[in-house]
DOGU-596121 format. One record per residue (C-alpha): residue in one letter; x, y, z; residue number from 1. Coordinates in steps of 0.2 Angstrom, whole numbers, plus 5000, padded with zeros to 4 digits. Each point is the difference from the previous one (the first is absolute). Example, Ala and Ser with C-alpha at 12.3 -4.5 7.8 and 13.67 -1.06 7.14 Angstrom:
# DOGU-596121
  residu    c1    c2    c3  num
       A  5062  4978  5039    1
       S  5006  5017  4997    2
# end
This chain:
# DOGU-596121
  residu    c1    c2    c3  num
       X  4928  4935  4913    1
       X  4998  4984  5008    2
       X  4984  4993  5003    3
       X  4995  4993  5017    4
       X  5000  4982  4995    5
       X  5018  5001  4992    6
       X  5005  5009  5016    7
       X  4993  4987  5011    8
       X  5010  4987  4989    9
       X  5017  5008  5005   10
       X  5010  4996  5016   11
       X  5000  5012  5014   12
       X  5018  5006  4996   13
       X  4995  5005  4983   14
       X  4986  5009  5006   15
       X  5010  5010  5012   16
       X  5012  5003  4987   17
       X  4986  5007  4988   18
       X  4993  5011  5014   19
       X  5018  5007  5004   20
       X  5002  5003  4981   21
       X  4983  5009  4998   22
       X  5003  5011  5016   23
       X  5017  5006  4993   24
       X  4992  5004  4983   25
       X  4986  5009  5008   26
       X  5011  5010  5009   27
       X  5011  5004  4985   28
       X  4984  5005  4990   29
       X  4994  5012  5013   30
       X  5017  5007  5003   31
       X  5000  5004  4982   32
       X  4982  5006  4999   33
       X  5005  5013  5012   34
       X  5013  5008  4987   35
       X  4992  4997  4983   36
       X  4985  4993  4991   37
       X  5000  4981  4999   38
       X  4998  4991  4984   39
       X  4988  4988  5006   40
       X  4991  5007  5017   41
       X  4988  4986  5001   42
       X  5014  4989  5004   43
       X  5001  5006  5017   44
       X  4981  4994  5003   45
       X  5003  4983  4994   46
       X  5015  4997  5009   47
       X  4993  5004  5015   48
       X  4985  4990  4996   49
       X  5011  4985  4998   50
       X  5009  5004  5016   51
       X  4984  4999  5010   52
       X  4995  4983  4991   53
       X  5017  4993  5005   54
       X  4999  5005  5018   55
       X  4983  4994  5002   56
       X  5005  4983  4992   57
       X  5015  5000  5011   58
       X  4988  5002  5015   59
       X  4988  4988  4995   60
       X  5014  4988  5000   61
       X  5007  5005  5018   62
       X  4982  4998  5007   63
       X  4997  4984  4992   64
       X  4984  5006  4990   65
       X  5008  4994  4982   66
       X  5017  4991  4998   67
       X  5013  5005  4986   68
       X  5002  4987  4987   69
       X  5019  4999  5002   70
       X  4997  4997  5018   71
       X  4988  4986  5000   72
       X  5010  4990  4986   73
       X  5014  5001  5013   74
       X  4990  4993  5015   75
       X  4995  4985  4991   76
# end
């Protein structure tokens, strides 16, 4: 699980890629949960929280509330 500061240090493309990976993994876990017991059911919760964290950080960047580390370096 990535911490918010670690996410903010990434480029927007990397964050978007991570978001897609998490969404796919969440889908697969939910699908498997419908047929069988999961080895670690708390994984769904942690992935949902990480996804929400990523979406929030992307939205902050979009609104200009807080810039991402990689984008401020590119602007200089």
